[in-house]
N, C-alpha and C positions, 0 to 999 in steps of 0.2 A: 308549581309556586302558589302559595294561597293569594287570595286577592289582596290587592294593596289598598291602603287607606289614604284619602286625601288629607295630608296633614299640614297643608300650607298655612292654615290659619292657627296652628298650634304655637306659633312663634310669639304671639302677643300675650302679655301677662295681664292685659286689661280685662276686667270682668264685665261683660256686657250686662246693661240693665235689663229688667223685666219689661216686656212689651205687651200691649194689648190693644184692643180696639180704641181708636182715636189717638194713639201714641203717633209722634212725628219725630223726624230727624234722620241724621245718617245711618244710625243703627236700623232703623226700619228699613231704608233703602238696601242695606247689606242683608237683611232678613229676606227681603223680596228677591234679591239676586240668588241667595242661597236655595230659596224654594224653587225659583225657576230652573236653576241648574239641576236640582233634583227631580224635575219633571212636574212641578206642582204650579198651577196657573195662579200667581200672585198679582197679575196685572203688571203695569209699568212700575219700574223700581223708582218711584217718585218720592219715597220717604213718608208716605201717609198710610197709616194702618187703617185701611177701610174694610168693608165687608167682603170684598174679594179676597184681600190678604188674609183676613180671618178664616174664610172658607178653606183656603189653601193650607193654612196652619193646621186646621182641624183634620184635613185629609192627610197631611203628612203625619201627624201625631197618630192617627189611627193606623197608618201604614206601618208605624214604628212600635206599635204596642204601647203607646204612651197614654196618659190621661188626655181625653179629647175635650179641652176646655177653651181652645183658642187662644191661650195665654202663652207667651214664650219666655219660660223661666230657664233654669239651669238645665234640666233634662232635654228640653227641646233644642236649646242652643248646642248642647253636646252632641245630640243625634244629628244635628245640621253640620258637625265638624268644626264647631267654634269652640276653642278651648276657654273653660271657665276656670280662673285660678283656683287651685285646691281640689278641683274635681278632675277625675280621669276622663279623657275623651272616649267617645264609643269606639270600640274594637270589634271588628267582625268575629263571630262565634268560631269561624273556621280557623283562626289564628290564635285563639286564647289557650293558654294553659289552664288546667284545672287544679284545684287545691289538692287533690290526690297525688297528682304528678309532682307538684312543687314540694310536697311534704315527703315523697319518696325520694326525691333528690336530696333534700335537707331535713333528715328525720328529726332533728331537734327543734324544728320550726313549730311552734304552737299555732293551733288552728286559727285562733283570734288574729295572730299576727299575719298569718298567711292571707286571711281574708281581707285584711287592711292593705296588704301589699299588692296582691294580685292585680287589680285593675290598673294601677300605675306602672306596674312591671310590664304587663301586656302591652300597654300603650306606648311605653318606651322603646320595646322591641319592635313595634311597628314603625315607629318613627325612624329607628336606625336600620331598618330592613334586616332585622335578625329574626328571620322567619322560617329558616330550615332547621331541621334537627340538629344538624352539625354546628351551626352557628349558635343556636339557643343553648346547646349542651355546654359549649366552651364559655359562653357568657354567663350562665348560671353558676358553672363551676368556680369561676373567678369571683363572682359576687358572694358565693357561699363561703369561700375561704376569707375573703377580705372583711366581711361583715359578721363573721360567725353565724352563718345561716339567717341573714337579715335581722340579726338581734341589735346590732350596733351600728348605727349611722354616724357616730362621732368617735373619733379616736380616743382611746382611754387615757393615753399619755397626754401631758400639758401642751405639747407642741413646741417646747422650748428648744428641743433638738434641731428645729428648722429656722431658729433665730439667725439672721445674717445670712441665710442661703440665698445668695444673689442668683445662682442658677435657677431658683424657683420664684424669682421676683421679690423676694422678702428683703427689701431695702430700707424699711422703715421700722423703728422700735416697736416691738409687740407683734410684728407680722408673723412670727413663727407660731405663736399661740392663736392668733387671729385666723390664720389660714392653715390650721392643722387639718389632718384627714377628716373628711366627712363624705357622707353619702355611701351607698353600698360598695363603691369602688375605692373609697377614701382619697378623694380629690384633695391635693396638697399644694400650697404655695399660691402667692398672689397672682402670678402669671397665669396659672391655670383657672383660678376663679374668675379672673378678667375675661379670659378666652371663652370659657364655658358660658358665662353670663351674656357675653355679646352674641354668641351663637344661639342661645336660647331666649333672648330678650328679656332676661332678668338681671337685676343688678346684684350680682353675687359678690362683687368686690366690696361693694358698700354694705351689703347684708349677707355675710358668709354663712350665718346660721341656717339660711334657707336651704343650703345644700344638704343639710341633715333631715329635711322634711321629706316624706315619702313622695309627694306630687312633684317635687323638684329633684330629689336624690337619684330617682331611677332615670330621669332624662339626663341628668349630669353624667351618669355612668354610661348611658348609651352615646352621648356626645363624645366622651373620652375614647370609647370603643371605636366609633367611626373615625375619629380624628387621627387615630394611630393605625388605621388600615387593618383591623382586626377580623373583619368579615372575610377578607381574602385569605388570611392565614387559617381561619377556621374551615374554609372551604376545602383546603388541602391537609387538614388535620395537623397543623404545625403548632400544637398546644404549647410546646416548650417556649417558642418564639413569643407567642401570645404573653405567656407568663413574664418573660423578660421585658417586654414592652411595657406591661402593667407595673411589675415590681421593680425594675431596674437590675434585676438579678433572678435568682431562682429560689428565693426563700419560700419555704412551704410547698415545693413542687410536689412532693409525694401526696400530701392531702389534696392539692389541686387536682392532680391526676386521678385520684380515687373518686372526687366528685364528678370529674368528667367522664370517667367510665360509666359510673352510675347514671348520670344524666343521659348519656347515649343510649343505655339500655332502656331507661323509663320512656324516652321520647321516640324510640324506634320500635317499640313492640306495643 
């Protein structure tokens, strides 16, 4: 099993501010605790960014191959395991997909789009413990079908077909269009947007368009995957039941299975 990533801090969507020498406050104390936990002596977590904390920051940056400037910005926060909204968290190299693998599984995927998606896709799979070839193959196959190989993160239809669908939580006028399918797994319905948002610490019910952004969309897909118990089905190779739980039926099963076979071949050789 590849090493796991501490993702407890990924639930917050608050963007931490840049910190440097003489900064003060609770974010500095959090920084100091993170450094201490990582084995770097930042002194007492007193919320004061002094010389000792600066030295610990520089030592940490050097150990991670970052610019050694003693300033805690996006890259340093991310390397410490603190999610910065819009930025993918650091993922251990041993569990990353590479662009060649992804484009072999999804041959119509442009290199530019693959490069944009990969960090967020990797991070979402870590967050959801989708780390074995069997789990990754099943997950990627479903995403490939649902999003036309990561090209469409919003349903092309208007969403009017979901209007009045109380089983989806669409109880208010306009909910069908407002909560139409988004993200690489096509999250649909007010209830699902609310549940995903609560789990991820993002107001998706109030801002449903966020589900179509790559930094949120893959996390939404991973949340949906785990909330339906799909890792366990992937472990035993029950791809048909995975399809039913995602689709509600078996639409596109032949294409999904073709992606699945290709992904297994790519990821196990």
